[in-house]
SELO-437501 format. One record per residue (C-alpha): residue in one letter; x, y, z. Coordinates in steps of 0.001 Angstrom, whole numbers. Example, Ala and Ser with C-alpha at 12.3 -4.5 7.8 and 13.67 -1.06 7.14 Angstrom:
BEGIN
("a",(12300,-4500,7800));
("s",(13670,-1060,7140));
// end
This chain:
BEGIN
("x",(32691,-11830,-6805));
("x",(29641,-10514,-4943));
("x",(29567,-7725,-2388));
("x",(29786,-10165,488));
("x",(33098,-11570,-733));
("x",(35091,-8530,-1813));
("x",(38130,-8580,460));
("x",(36152,-9285,3606));
("x",(35828,-12295,5860));
("x",(32539,-14133,5381));
("x",(31615,-13862,9044));
("x",(31720,-10048,9106));
("x",(28349,-8343,8770));
("x",(28855,-5238,6548));
("x",(26307,-3389,8654));
("x",(28626,-3677,11672));
("x",(31337,-1759,9856));
("x",(29269,1441,9564));
("x",(29179,3439,12794));
("x",(27642,6832,13499));
("x",(30269,9276,14752));
("x",(28467,11368,17405));
("x",(30918,14221,16945));
("x",(30311,14685,13226));
("x",(26826,13193,12730));
("x",(28176,11124,9798));
("x",(28500,7369,9286));
("x",(32087,6095,9101));
("x",(33637,2780,8173));
("x",(35261,1255,11270));
("x",(36892,-2108,11814));
("x",(36881,-4256,14902));
("x",(40359,-5261,16122));
("x",(39824,-8818,14880));
("x",(38599,-7917,11395));
("x",(40912,-7713,8390));
("x",(40855,-4353,6609));
("x",(38120,-4172,3974));
("x",(38672,-2664,576));
("x",(35849,-619,-932));
("x",(35334,-1239,-4668));
("x",(36138,1831,-6681));
("x",(32867,3140,-8235));
("x",(32996,3263,-11989));
("x",(30394,5026,-14124));
("x",(29262,2885,-17059));
("x",(29607,4303,-20553));
("x",(26439,5924,-21941));
("x",(24000,3259,-22988));
("x",(26173,470,-21608));
("x",(25287,-1988,-18872));
("x",(27044,-2486,-15577));
("x",(30703,-3437,-15773));
("x",(32739,-5777,-13660));
("x",(33400,-4138,-10287));
("x",(36942,-3225,-9462));
("x",(38309,-3616,-5997));
("x",(41422,-4078,-3985));
("x",(41843,-6644,-1269));
("x",(43803,-5230,1611));
("x",(46760,-7133,2983));
("x",(45975,-9044,6162));
("x",(47036,-7566,9465));
("x",(50463,-8321,10819));
("x",(50404,-10845,13680));
("x",(49700,-9279,17017));
("x",(48739,-5947,15491));
("x",(45380,-4319,16091));
("x",(43600,-1452,14426));
("x",(43294,1397,16918));
("x",(39889,2992,17429));
("x",(39252,6375,15831));
("x",(40405,9277,17982));
("x",(37872,11446,19687));
("x",(38132,15198,19203));
("x",(39422,17102,22197));
("x",(36596,18221,24460));
("x",(34039,15990,22739));
("x",(31932,13679,24934));
("x",(32833,9979,24791));
("x",(30732,7676,22662));
("x",(28376,5662,24861));
("x",(27641,2185,23475));
("x",(24308,524,24095));
("x",(24393,-2187,26793));
("x",(25725,-5420,25380));
("x",(26357,-3939,21914));
("x",(29825,-2521,21657));
("x",(30363,-2,18903));
("x",(26699,442,18009));
("x",(25269,3898,17559));
("x",(23030,5348,20309));
("x",(19315,4906,19749));
("x",(18582,8641,19775));
("x",(21153,9415,17093));
("x",(19927,6411,15132));
("x",(16427,7812,15077));
("x",(17454,11267,13937));
("x",(19638,9835,11179));
("x",(16833,7573,10035));
("x",(14574,10586,9735));
("x",(16988,12114,7254));
("x",(17028,9086,5000));
("x",(13379,8089,5330));
("x",(11659,8155,1977));
("x",(8619,6727,291));
("x",(7938,4952,-2931));
("x",(5156,4526,-5416));
("x",(4761,2450,-8577));
("x",(5115,-1332,-8472));
("x",(8528,-2375,-9768));
("x",(10235,951,-10354));
("x",(8664,2650,-7331));
("x",(9932,-95,-5025));
("x",(13414,253,-6482));
("x",(13342,3986,-5861));
("x",(12732,3300,-2170));
("x",(15814,1127,-2013));
("x",(17939,3695,-3812));
("x",(17109,6415,-1302));
("x",(16971,4302,1836));
("x",(20304,2640,1300));
("x",(22355,5655,319));
("x",(24787,5106,3213));
("x",(26132,2048,1415));
("x",(24899,2532,-2139));
("x",(27904,4638,-3084));
("x",(29910,1408,-3081));
("x",(27472,-235,-5501));
("x",(27783,2079,-8490));
("x",(28648,-774,-10816));
("x",(25280,-2394,-10099));
("x",(23392,434,-11793));
("x",(22614,361,-15497));
("x",(22177,3725,-17215));
("x",(20692,4435,-20639));
("x",(20494,7670,-22581));
("x",(17529,9971,-22062));
("x",(17922,11016,-25720));
("x",(16924,14571,-24879));
("x",(13451,13500,-23732));
("x",(13811,14810,-20165));
("x",(14261,18250,-18635));
("x",(17899,17427,-17959));
("x",(17379,16116,-14440));
("x",(15483,17050,-11276));
("x",(16296,20212,-9284));
("x",(16162,20664,-5527));
("x",(14407,24048,-5820));
("x",(11675,22939,-8250));
("x",(8818,20478,-8418));
("x",(9996,16969,-9377));
("x",(8505,14692,-12047));
("x",(9898,11146,-12179));
("x",(8654,8576,-14705));
("x",(8616,5095,-13159));
("x",(8307,2129,-15497));
("x",(7827,-1531,-14681));
("x",(8458,-3779,-17664));
("x",(7082,-7239,-18414));
("x",(10442,-8496,-19629));
("x",(10892,-12124,-18525));
("x",(14526,-12193,-17456));
("x",(15950,-14016,-14472));
("x",(15313,-17362,-12872));
("x",(11668,-18434,-12733));
("x",(10305,-15490,-14721));
("x",(10031,-17335,-18042));
("x",(6748,-18882,-16907));
("x",(4949,-15536,-16690));
("x",(2833,-14716,-19732));
("x",(4771,-13990,-22941));
("x",(8221,-15444,-22344));
("x",(9483,-13725,-25495));
("x",(8432,-10221,-24479));
("x",(10940,-7509,-25378));
("x",(9874,-5618,-22272));
("x",(6887,-3342,-22740));
("x",(5722,-546,-20410));
("x",(3549,-2861,-18335));
("x",(3191,-539,-15328));
("x",(3843,3192,-15657));
("x",(3496,5912,-13033));
("x",(4302,9590,-13351));
("x",(5352,10712,-9885));
("x",(4963,14452,-9225));
("x",(6412,15902,-6006));
("x",(5447,19479,-5184));
("x",(8018,22254,-5115));
("x",(7654,22671,-1332));
("x",(7708,18842,-860));
("x",(4478,18976,1158));
("x",(2511,16712,-1210));
("x",(2820,14413,-4201));
("x",(686,12776,-6865));
("x",(1333,9347,-8398));
("x",(-480,9211,-11741));
("x",(-915,5696,-13135));
("x",(-1077,5390,-16928));
("x",(-3049,2348,-18161));
("x",(-1036,75,-20428));
("x",(-4071,-380,-22718));
("x",(-4604,3368,-23183));
("x",(-4728,4357,-26859));
("x",(-2145,7070,-27558));
("x",(6,8532,-30305));
("x",(3658,7549,-30004));
("x",(5927,10252,-31492));
("x",(9099,9827,-33536));
("x",(11836,8923,-31063));
("x",(15540,9722,-31584));
("x",(17213,6742,-29886));
("x",(20849,6094,-29012));
("x",(22026,2724,-30321));
("x",(24550,372,-28710));
("x",(27316,1625,-30982));
("x",(26678,5255,-29922));
("x",(24900,6331,-33108));
("x",(21403,7812,-33071));
("x",(18473,6343,-34967));
("x",(14999,7889,-35127));
("x",(12320,5263,-34552));
("x",(9215,6239,-36465));
("x",(6144,7017,-34392));
("x",(2736,5377,-34673));
("x",(-760,6706,-33951));
("x",(-3678,5079,-32129));
("x",(-1732,2268,-30472));
("x",(-1519,882,-26926));
("x",(597,2927,-24535));
("x",(2638,-112,-23467));
("x",(4205,-323,-26957));
("x",(6053,2942,-26268));
("x",(8776,696,-24778));
("x",(10357,-2347,-26403));
("x",(8345,-2308,-29612));
("x",(10497,-1626,-32710));
("x",(13523,-1030,-30497));
("x",(12011,1776,-28419));
("x",(13793,2674,-25180));
("x",(12485,4363,-22001));
("x",(13203,7769,-23549));
("x",(10433,7053,-26064));
("x",(8018,6266,-23223));
("x",(9034,9588,-21690));
("x",(8239,11431,-24944));
("x",(4892,9650,-25149));
("x",(4005,10738,-21598));
("x",(4887,14340,-22454));
("x",(2640,14202,-25511));
("x",(-189,12724,-23435));
("x",(-27,14957,-20356));
("x",(1952,18036,-21369));
("x",(4400,17243,-18543));
("x",(8074,16580,-19311));
("x",(9631,14094,-16862));
("x",(12864,15145,-15165));
("x",(14155,11568,-15003));
("x",(13035,8002,-15562));
("x",(13652,4733,-13702));
("x",(12933,1231,-14974));
("x",(12789,-2202,-13320));
("x",(11601,-5688,-14272));
("x",(9982,-8631,-12485));
("x",(13116,-9383,-10466));
("x",(12806,-6063,-8619));
("x",(9492,-7007,-7064));
("x",(10713,-10390,-5884));
("x",(14070,-9328,-4481));
("x",(12972,-6073,-2881));
("x",(9834,-7333,-1173));
("x",(11967,-10109,292));
("x",(14629,-7624,1403));
("x",(12071,-5518,3256));
("x",(10611,-8555,5013));
("x",(7340,-8742,3106));
("x",(4424,-6360,2530));
("x",(1041,-6612,4229));
("x",(-2009,-6710,1928));
("x",(-5723,-6993,2595));
("x",(-8315,-8873,552));
("x",(-12065,-8421,794));
("x",(-12606,-11860,-796));
("x",(-10771,-15079,-1639));
("x",(-8561,-14945,-4751));
("x",(-7608,-17942,-6872));
("x",(-6144,-16649,-10156));
("x",(-4706,-19356,-12420));
("x",(-3109,-16795,-14745));
("x",(-1069,-14942,-12116));
("x",(-791,-18053,-9884));
("x",(-2079,-16098,-6885));
("x",(-4091,-17997,-4305));
("x",(-4963,-16100,-1115));
("x",(-7888,-16236,1271));
("x",(-9956,-13275,2405));
("x",(-8231,-11197,5050));
("x",(-4740,-9860,5756));
("x",(-1535,-11468,4484));
("x",(2167,-10610,4393));
("x",(3587,-11431,970));
("x",(7025,-11343,-607));
("x",(9006,-12754,-3510));
("x",(7034,-14818,-6042));
("x",(3791,-14268,-4153));
("x",(4221,-10483,-4207));
("x",(4829,-10583,-7954));
("x",(1708,-12699,-8442));
("x",(-310,-10213,-6373));
("x",(807,-7287,-8520));
("x",(95,-9167,-11752));
("x",(-3362,-10462,-10889));
("x",(-6351,-8802,-12526));
("x",(-8951,-11412,-13483));
("x",(-9947,-12003,-9851));
("x",(-10312,-8378,-8699));
("x",(-12695,-5570,-9578));
("x",(-13948,-5804,-13157));
("x",(-11130,-8127,-14148));
("x",(-9209,-5642,-16294));
("x",(-6078,-3540,-16226));
("x",(-7780,-668,-14368));
("x",(-8657,-3011,-11508));
("x",(-5078,-4239,-11433));
("x",(-3847,-636,-11183));
("x",(-5954,-79,-8057));
("x",(-4517,-3287,-6569));
("x",(-984,-2075,-7263));
("x",(-1687,1290,-5672));
("x",(-2949,-427,-2518));
("x",(197,-2564,-2421));
("x",(2478,456,-2761));
("x",(638,2354,-48));
("x",(1154,-593,2296));
("x",(4827,-795,1390));
("x",(5387,2850,2235));
("x",(3557,2548,5533));
("x",(5823,-357,6452));
("x",(8994,1490,5511));
("x",(7890,4390,7665));
("x",(6588,2476,10685));
("x",(9017,-401,11233));
("x",(12752,-530,11781));
("x",(13744,-1042,8132));
("x",(15459,2307,7717));
("x",(17067,2229,11160));
("x",(18550,-1209,10556));
("x",(21834,-1003,8621));
("x",(21701,-4672,7595));
("x",(18264,-4244,6018));
("x",(19316,-1002,4372));
("x",(22272,-2758,2770));
("x",(20020,-5542,1501));
("x",(17667,-2961,-22));
("x",(20560,-1116,-1632));
("x",(22076,-4312,-3037));
("x",(18758,-5554,-4421));
("x",(17611,-2168,-5645));
("x",(20694,-1175,-7584));
("x",(20949,-4550,-9290));
("x",(17339,-4315,-10508));
("x",(17468,-640,-11475));
("x",(17921,1056,-14839));
("x",(18067,4848,-14766));
("x",(18451,7582,-17335));
("x",(21864,9045,-18034));
("x",(21078,12155,-15953));
("x",(20588,10040,-12824));
("x",(23492,7629,-13055));
("x",(25571,8722,-10064));
("x",(25286,7750,-6434));
("x",(25241,11402,-5412));
("x",(22195,12136,-7573));
("x",(20329,9082,-6301));
("x",(21079,10122,-2740));
("x",(19891,13688,-3392));
("x",(16688,12427,-4999));
("x",(16048,10101,-2059));
("x",(16472,12941,437));
("x",(14083,15175,-1501));
("x",(11424,12444,-1622));
("x",(11992,11673,2059));
("x",(10542,15038,3032));
("x",(7033,13898,2077));
("x",(4372,12690,4523));
("x",(2568,9622,3134));
("x",(-849,11053,4011));
("x",(-231,13751,1412));
("x",(660,11293,-1363));
("x",(-2279,10734,-3693));
("x",(-2547,7782,-6064));
("x",(-4765,8401,-9061));
("x",(-5155,7190,-12650));
("x",(-5468,8974,-15973));
("x",(-9254,9419,-16430));
("x",(-10364,7151,-19278));
("x",(-13447,5746,-20998));
("x",(-13964,2577,-23038));
("x",(-12737,2876,-26598));
("x",(-15872,3765,-28612));
("x",(-14316,2289,-31757));
("x",(-14411,-1235,-30319));
("x",(-17337,-3620,-30148));
("x",(-15521,-5919,-27748));
("x",(-13978,-3546,-25193));
("x",(-10246,-4189,-24877));
("x",(-8679,-733,-24767));
("x",(-9480,2696,-23340));
("x",(-9127,6301,-24490));
("x",(-8561,9521,-22564));
("x",(-11640,11078,-20983));
("x",(-11414,14517,-22602));
("x",(-13755,16026,-20005));
("x",(-11795,15267,-16832));
("x",(-8271,14281,-17922));
("x",(-7165,17813,-18961));
("x",(-8046,19105,-15484));
("x",(-6003,16345,-13834));
("x",(-3021,17114,-16067));
("x",(-3361,20854,-15359));
("x",(-3416,20286,-11586));
("x",(-140,18399,-11812));
("x",(1457,20911,-14188));
("x",(442,23788,-11916));
("x",(1658,21987,-8774));
("x",(-1812,21787,-7197));
("x",(-2236,19146,-4496));
("x",(-4947,16473,-4775));
("x",(-5190,16426,-975));
("x",(-5567,19158,1596));
("x",(-2205,19993,3104));
("x",(-2360,21667,6504));
("x",(1115,23122,6218));
("x",(157,24781,2955));
("x",(-3028,26195,4461));
("x",(-1173,27704,7393));
("x",(1406,29217,5094));
("x",(-1291,30582,2816));
("x",(-3249,31998,5758));
("x",(-173,33841,6986));
("x",(423,35287,3531));
("x",(-3203,36371,3238));
("x",(-3135,38025,6666));
("x",(41,39916,5856));
("x",(-718,41006,2294));
("x",(-4473,41106,1856));
("x",(-5457,42688,5152));
("x",(-5896,46462,4989));
("x",(-7602,49188,3049));
("x",(-8336,48803,-663));
("x",(-8051,51581,-3206));
("x",(-10921,52336,-5552));
("x",(-10770,50376,-8784));
("x",(-10395,53647,-10674));
("x",(-7118,54308,-8808));
("x",(-5526,50959,-9642));
("x",(-2679,51343,-12131));
("x",(-1378,48084,-13597));
("x",(357,46684,-16654));
("x",(-507,43159,-17796));
("x",(1986,40626,-19137));
("x",(1293,37192,-20582));
("x",(3614,34783,-18776));
("x",(2338,31406,-19902));
("x",(-1418,31816,-20377));
("x",(-3074,31185,-23736));
("x",(-2308,33639,-26513));
("x",(-4489,36757,-26262));
("x",(-5078,36379,-22523));
("x",(-3424,39686,-21577));
("x",(-5647,41648,-23967));
("x",(-8764,39757,-22886));
("x",(-8061,40446,-19187));
("x",(-7323,44105,-19968));
("x",(-10706,44507,-21636));
("x",(-12422,42820,-18693));
("x",(-10696,45019,-16126));
("x",(-11485,48223,-18027));
("x",(-15027,47409,-19127));
("x",(-16332,45273,-16277));
("x",(-14216,45986,-13188));
("x",(-13562,49726,-13559));
("x",(-9754,49414,-13631));
("x",(-9242,52100,-16264));
("x",(-5557,52795,-15627));
("x",(-4437,49506,-17101));
("x",(-2528,48527,-20213));
("x",(-1294,45493,-22142));
("x",(2503,45222,-21909));
("x",(2877,42131,-24132));
("x",(4667,38906,-23220));
("x",(6757,38283,-20118));
("x",(10387,37179,-20408));
("x",(9607,33753,-18931));
("x",(6592,31507,-18416));
("x",(5147,31127,-14922));
("x",(3078,28284,-13509));
("x",(1016,30717,-11442));
("x",(-181,34272,-11865));
("x",(1644,36936,-9851));
("x",(1179,40616,-8979));
("x",(4281,42657,-8138));
("x",(3894,46033,-6453));
("x",(5775,48663,-4451));
("x",(5021,49212,-744));
("x",(3058,52408,-1483));
("x",(845,50475,-3931));
("x",(-349,47900,-1387));
("x",(-3883,49307,-1301));
("x",(-4083,49087,-5106));
("x",(-2734,45526,-4988));
("x",(-5384,44492,-2458));
("x",(-8145,45882,-4680));
("x",(-6855,44049,-7766));
("x",(-6389,40854,-5742));
("x",(-10014,41118,-4634));
("x",(-11197,41571,-8217));
("x",(-9160,38679,-9604));
("x",(-9286,36290,-6664));
("x",(-5526,36378,-6143));
("x",(-4177,34614,-3064));
("x",(-1681,36195,-719));
("x",(1086,34011,-2154));
("x",(380,35423,-5621));
("x",(1104,38934,-4372));
("x",(4793,39792,-4587));
("x",(5894,42907,-2678));
("x",(8737,44432,-4649));
("x",(8993,47477,-6838));
("x",(6928,49330,-9378));
("x",(7783,49996,-13019));
("x",(6996,52903,-15280));
("x",(4097,52525,-17671));
("x",(3868,54038,-21151));
("x",(3092,57435,-19572));
("x",(6069,57301,-17254));
("x",(3934,56713,-14161));
("x",(4640,54064,-11499));
("x",(2545,50975,-12074));
("x",(2111,47453,-10744));
("x",(2890,44388,-12894));
("x",(341,41601,-13300));
("x",(1832,38498,-14973));
("x",(-692,35922,-16125));
("x",(624,32395,-15532));
("x",(-431,29005,-16814));
("x",(-3124,28853,-14122));
("x",(-5015,31748,-15766));
("x",(-8337,30309,-16954));
("x",(-9861,33271,-18735));
("x",(-10880,36906,-18422));
("x",(-12998,37518,-15325));
("x",(-12440,34009,-13911));
("x",(-11179,34119,-10326));
("x",(-7960,32285,-9636));
("x",(-8183,31198,-6001));
("x",(-8768,27426,-6367));
("x",(-8164,25374,-3233));
("x",(-6022,22259,-3090));
("x",(-7721,18960,-2422));
("x",(-10540,19541,-4934));
("x",(-10094,16613,-7315));
("x",(-12245,16740,-10473));
("x",(-15559,14950,-10043));
("x",(-15433,11271,-10928));
("x",(-11646,10936,-10730));
("x",(-10489,7934,-8668));
("x",(-7924,8643,-5959));
("x",(-6525,7210,-2738));
("x",(-3884,8295,-243));
("x",(-938,6239,964));
("x",(-1769,6490,4663));
("x",(-5052,4551,4460));
("x",(-5486,769,4581));
("x",(-7749,-554,1815));
("x",(-8769,-4108,991));
("x",(-8806,-5370,-2591));
("x",(-12318,-6217,-3767));
// end
């Protein structure tokens, strides 16, 4: 039985049963006097690696004749709830707006990115839809799950598996479900910016050996292969999304926290649930392969037409997968603008539709298989402003080993810099909030007198930089910068993404001098305490992080400086497909 028929009269809109309590700020399930009591299906977590089970639920006994359900009592002294004119029991518009702000989130990444929007947006009702979600093992390929106090990396995978009504006509009807569209979504630690990195399906990569949980609970290691298309990291030889996750880590050096997967059905059902997505074309498109036929200009598309739009490639750009990626990024930007600008997230009925459609189309890793975790992830992503979301693609070049160009390889000149920016949590766009915060830190910590270099006493630790970096920086400081009272203290206890300098209050003038020499920002300076050096004298501690580029190289790189030649776009801008 579907969600509309579980112990509830067919003429009752489920959205009408959720009412904002102005005294608590929470949504509560209320019944009108004429409605029979509704039973909520008991959420049941599927076994590891298993699909969704049959939902359980109880159907409440009908009301006794002549008996009504009393309204919920108001707390003593609390103001009465004021209904909107003509809409009894609805929540006030002001409270509706503030609540919507809490649940507002954005998406990115064709099938899986759209599903992620539904999971976060519909969290008010999604807790009743646990049985819709399919979870598979992460096989140890993730970090163990995202954290609220750290940067977030989510791997979003759209497969080309042809399941569901009408999908058998698309391309290879026998596809096992390859990684057709893959996006690594990085959200900064302070949630002020994000980067959506598209990975071309035809990129030549090395797929590692992948320990994979089988249906019977045993583990089998699927042998890796070198110099193959990225899309074969899923489906081929029985590979699961955890193998795609391992492949992404090998490619970028970034370990995803979680992964989410969706197929063709997600695009069709979710674009319909949201009421369609507006797209812009700079020319007419008539693509027989994707079955997309649209004239030049602006269109609102959903369902089959939206799927055709996301699959088309021969009629846009250079006719290849890279052109299709740009088309998908434009589509996702438009989707996020719509979710943010219209009444989708303030309309309970639409939110329920998104939640229903999203959870049915969604496969998540075993670390993200609870409603609470999905809700928490949605709230974290909802803190982002779309203008600070950058879409970009792994920098590539044509495969030099091919005469007829069909695949691409990593551009070894620019790709490492893109990967490093993401690993070090550097924004691809300028973020005003970050600049203000940085300016305040600089004013507070860098302003003031500076000690002579000869008076600076510091010990150097390697906290994530390349081996030998501490000794190399020591030699530079002593021989080139005049910081003679310095010493190499070995390796730090933990790796850091960014270089830091800790100092006691009476060492502030020394810290400012060293910051000037090394190009340290105010946020890199950590007022704290000194330690004793090998001579028993108080000294500052300089810990070289992963952002350390070499002895004598200044560290203060600004956000927004994308490597030259790297394609990027932001989600707040309207672009027309060419």
